[in-house]
C-alpha positions as a Python dict, from the first residue, in 0.01 Angstrom:
ca = {
    (1, 'M'): (0, 0, 0),
    (2, 'K'): (99, 362, -44),
    (3, 'V'): (-4, 680, 134),
    (4, 'F'): (-61, 978, -94),
    (5, 'L'): (-3, 1267, 145),
    (6, 'V'): (-136, 1597, 6),
    (7, 'R'): (-122, 1952, 135),
    (8, 'H'): (-443, 2153, 101),
    (9, 'G'): (-489, 2416, -169),
    (10, 'Q'): (-419, 2786, -144),
    (11, 'T'): (-607, 3018, 90),
    (12, 'K'): (-592, 3395, 104),
    (13, 'W'): (-425, 3368, 443),
    (14, 'N'): (-135, 3151, 334),
    (15, 'K'): (-91, 3371, 26),
    (16, 'D'): (-72, 3675, 258),
    (17, 'S'): (156, 3497, 510),
    (18, 'I'): (-93, 3497, 798),
    (19, 'C'): (-61, 3226, 1064),
    (20, 'R'): (-357, 2995, 1024),
    (21, 'G'): (-322, 2697, 1254),
    (22, 'R'): (-660, 2591, 1393),
    (23, 'L'): (-847, 2889, 1243),
    (24, 'D'): (-1086, 2761, 978),
    (25, 'V'): (-996, 2939, 655),
    (26, 'E'): (-1160, 2840, 325),
    (27, 'L'): (-978, 2779, -2),
    (28, 'D'): (-967, 3076, -236),
    (29, 'E'): (-1044, 3042, -607),
    (30, 'T'): (-688, 2941, -690),
    (31, 'G'): (-695, 2685, -410),
    (32, 'I'): (-1014, 2528, -543),
    (33, 'N'): (-862, 2505, -891),
    (34, 'Q'): (-550, 2348, -741),
    (35, 'A'): (-761, 2091, -555),
    (36, 'V'): (-950, 1996, -871),
    (37, 'A'): (-623, 1965, -1064),
    (38, 'T'): (-483, 1743, -789),
    (39, 'G'): (-788, 1520, -805),
    (40, 'R'): (-754, 1497, -1181),
    (41, 'A'): (-384, 1409, -1150),
    (42, 'L'): (-470, 1120, -918),
    (43, 'S'): (-782, 1009, -1104),
    (44, 'H'): (-611, 720, -1284),
    (45, 'L'): (-517, 554, -954),
    (46, 'R'): (-730, 337, -727),
    (47, 'F'): (-782, 438, -366),
    (48, 'E'): (-959, 258, -86),
    (49, 'A'): (-1025, 572, 117),
    (50, 'V'): (-964, 945, 150),
    (51, 'Y'): (-882, 1096, 491),
    (52, 'S'): (-844, 1460, 588),
    (53, 'S'): (-784, 1712, 859),
    (54, 'P'): (-1127, 1835, 972),
    (55, 'L'): (-1047, 2198, 880),
    (56, 'A'): (-1236, 2336, 579),
    (57, 'R'): (-933, 2407, 360),
    (58, 'A'): (-819, 2046, 387),
    (59, 'M'): (-1168, 1893, 367),
    (60, 'R'): (-1250, 2083, 46),
    (61, 'T'): (-924, 1968, -109),
    (62, 'A'): (-994, 1609, -6),
    (63, 'Q'): (-1350, 1628, -139),
    (64, 'E'): (-1229, 1740, -481),
    (65, 'I'): (-989, 1444, -489),
    (66, 'A'): (-1248, 1197, -358),
    (67, 'A'): (-1504, 1307, -619),
    (68, 'F'): (-1296, 1143, -894),
    (69, 'H'): (-1326, 810, -710),
    (70, 'N'): (-1684, 828, -576),
    (71, 'L'): (-1549, 815, -221),
    (72, 'N'): (-1650, 1000, 93),
    (73, 'V'): (-1394, 1188, 300),
    (74, 'T'): (-1325, 1076, 656),
    (75, 'P'): (-1209, 1357, 888),
    (76, 'V'): (-929, 1265, 1129),
    (77, 'D'): (-857, 1491, 1425),
    (78, 'G'): (-494, 1378, 1441),
    (79, 'L'): (-430, 1539, 1101),
    (80, 'I'): (-548, 1887, 1208),
    (81, 'D'): (-304, 2176, 1167),
    (82, 'I'): (-65, 2279, 1442),
    (83, 'D'): (-207, 2499, 1716),
    (84, 'F'): (-14, 2824, 1674),
    (85, 'G'): (-179, 2958, 1990),
    (86, 'E'): (-135, 3334, 2024),
    (87, 'W'): (22, 3356, 1679),
    (88, 'Q'): (-296, 3253, 1500),
    (89, 'G'): (-442, 3532, 1287),
    (90, 'L'): (-120, 3736, 1297),
    (91, 'T'): (93, 3822, 996),
    (92, 'I'): (460, 3726, 996),
    (93, 'E'): (553, 4092, 1048),
    (94, 'Q'): (323, 4114, 1351),
    (95, 'V'): (480, 3797, 1491),
    (96, 'R'): (830, 3938, 1439),
    (97, 'Q'): (739, 4252, 1630),
    (98, 'K'): (540, 4092, 1912),
    (99, 'Y'): (744, 3773, 1966),
    (100, 'P'): (1095, 3852, 1835),
    (101, 'D'): (1283, 3599, 2049),
    (102, 'I'): (1047, 3308, 1980),
    (103, 'Y'): (1037, 3397, 1612),
    (104, 'R'): (1417, 3386, 1587),
    (105, 'L'): (1419, 3052, 1767),
    (106, 'W'): (1147, 2925, 1530),
    (107, 'Q'): (1371, 3004, 1234),
    (108, 'K'): (1687, 2853, 1383),
    (109, 'E'): (1569, 2574, 1615),
    (110, 'P'): (1205, 2493, 1535),
    (111, 'Q'): (1222, 2173, 1739),
    (112, 'N'): (1268, 2381, 2055),
    (113, 'V'): (964, 2607, 2009),
    (114, 'R'): (633, 2573, 2187),
    (115, 'F'): (396, 2835, 2052),
    (116, 'P'): (249, 3053, 2328),
    (117, 'G'): (-84, 2891, 2414),
    (118, 'G'): (-28, 2629, 2143),
    (119, 'E'): (167, 2318, 2044),
    (120, 'S'): (524, 2212, 1978),
    (121, 'L'): (637, 2027, 1665),
    (122, 'D'): (701, 1712, 1867),
    (123, 'E'): (341, 1714, 1990),
    (124, 'V'): (219, 1745, 1632),
    (125, 'T'): (446, 1458, 1528),
    (126, 'Q'): (311, 1234, 1803),
    (127, 'R'): (-57, 1278, 1714),
    (128, 'A'): (-13, 1291, 1336),
    (129, 'L'): (213, 985, 1321),
    (130, 'S'): (-29, 794, 1543),
    (131, 'A'): (-315, 892, 1309),
    (132, 'M'): (-123, 785, 998),
    (133, 'Q'): (-20, 453, 1151),
    (134, 'G'): (-382, 383, 1246),
    (135, 'I'): (-495, 458, 891),
    (136, 'I'): (-224, 235, 744),
    (137, 'A'): (-331, -50, 973),
    (138, 'R'): (-685, -27, 833),
    (139, 'H'): (-564, -49, 472),
    (140, 'P'): (-277, -302, 458),
    (141, 'E'): (-314, -358, 82),
    (142, 'G'): (-487, -58, -76),
    (143, 'N'): (-368, 296, -150),
    (144, 'I'): (-513, 585, 50),
    (145, 'V'): (-511, 965, 35),
    (146, 'M'): (-442, 1183, 340),
    (147, 'V'): (-492, 1560, 312),
    (148, 'S'): (-335, 1775, 578),
    (149, 'H'): (-134, 2092, 633),
    (150, 'R'): (216, 2222, 571),
    (151, 'V'): (343, 2178, 926),
    (152, 'V'): (177, 1838, 973),
    (153, 'N'): (310, 1707, 643),
    (154, 'K'): (662, 1831, 716),
    (155, 'V'): (683, 1663, 1058),
    (156, 'L'): (535, 1342, 917),
    (157, 'L'): (795, 1339, 642),
    (158, 'C'): (1073, 1404, 893),
    (159, 'A'): (947, 1113, 1104),
    (160, 'T'): (918, 874, 809),
    (161, 'L'): (1273, 963, 703),
    (162, 'G'): (1403, 898, 1054),
    (163, 'L'): (1480, 1267, 1112),
    (164, 'D'): (1397, 1475, 1416),
    (165, 'N'): (1226, 1813, 1387),
    (166, 'S'): (1554, 2006, 1376),
    (167, 'H'): (1531, 1922, 1003),
    (168, 'F'): (1186, 2083, 970),
    (169, 'W'): (1297, 2365, 739),
    (170, 'L'): (1477, 2129, 500),
    (171, 'I'): (1151, 1988, 360),
    (172, 'G'): (929, 2189, 124),
    (173, 'Q'): (551, 2156, 114),
    (174, 'D'): (377, 2380, -138),
    (175, 'T'): (2, 2409, -174),
    (176, 'C'): (-160, 2094, -317),
    (177, 'C'): (173, 1914, -338),
    (178, 'I'): (170, 1533, -349),
    (179, 'N'): (400, 1310, -143),
    (180, 'V'): (398, 932, -179),
    (181, 'I'): (498, 721, 122),
    (182, 'E'): (522, 342, 124),
    (183, 'P'): (531, 154, 455),
    (184, 'A'): (797, -117, 425),
    (185, 'Y'): (846, -354, 717),
    (186, 'D'): (949, -131, 1010),
    (187, 'R'): (1034, 175, 802),
    (188, 'Y'): (905, 395, 520),
    (189, 'I'): (1012, 461, 162),
    (190, 'I'): (952, 809, 17),
    (191, 'H'): (874, 776, -355),
    (192, 'T'): (759, 1133, -422),
    (193, 'L'): (821, 1457, -232),
    (194, 'N'): (651, 1797, -277),
    (195, 'D'): (537, 1722, -633),
    (196, 'T'): (346, 2018, -781),
    (197, 'C'): (383, 1940, -1153),
    (198, 'H'): (7, 1893, -1182),
    (199, 'I'): (-69, 2253, -1081),
    (200, 'K'): (220, 2442, -1245),
    (201, 'K'): (1, 2532, -1543),
    (202, 'L'): (-238, 2713, -1308),
    (203, 'G'): (30, 2970, -1230),
    (204, 'E'): (327, 3007, -1001),
    (205, 'V'): (300, 2808, -679),
    (206, 'P'): (400, 3035, -388),
    (207, 'T'): (666, 2896, -157),
    (208, 'L'): (635, 3045, 193),
    (209, 'R'): (951, 2987, 391),
    (210, 'Y'): (826, 3026, 746),
    (211, 'F'): (448, 2974, 726),
}
């Protein structure tokens, strides 16, 4: 079996570099088009199930993918975005001004940051990896889709590569990218990482370094 791990499509907030976290932001028009293109790119494959973070931006992306396979989307709480706590709803510039020390640490040592009133990367890893392992156990033979968020995908990919979260910034996750992970015995094989070829024709895919 293989896990097709997808990041949700574009929202106005990620385009404008606003911390989203648990705030429920809808896809914008570009994001919807990206989600449809992602579904079309995966339409030739067979999937047993489609799972998603319960937040609207991920659910809509998952629904567009699932529609090509006549599948329903199952929300999974463990795949929800990181809780940015007091940073949620702030722009990067506002974060820099209000939390300069934590922001610098976030850039240099993300594994050592706990967001004020929120989560740490290790806490996200623990719940997201547990969720993915539970999903894999339910589908030992068939392929599945999991739609989640930039931070969640990055820590999952670190974990599957045997890396700790000090490597967080070394992995890219653009909107509606596709990653393909194959469980193999007691480890994982990464076949595809941050693939956005299917949405390049829709326009430039923004890469946001810190959010």
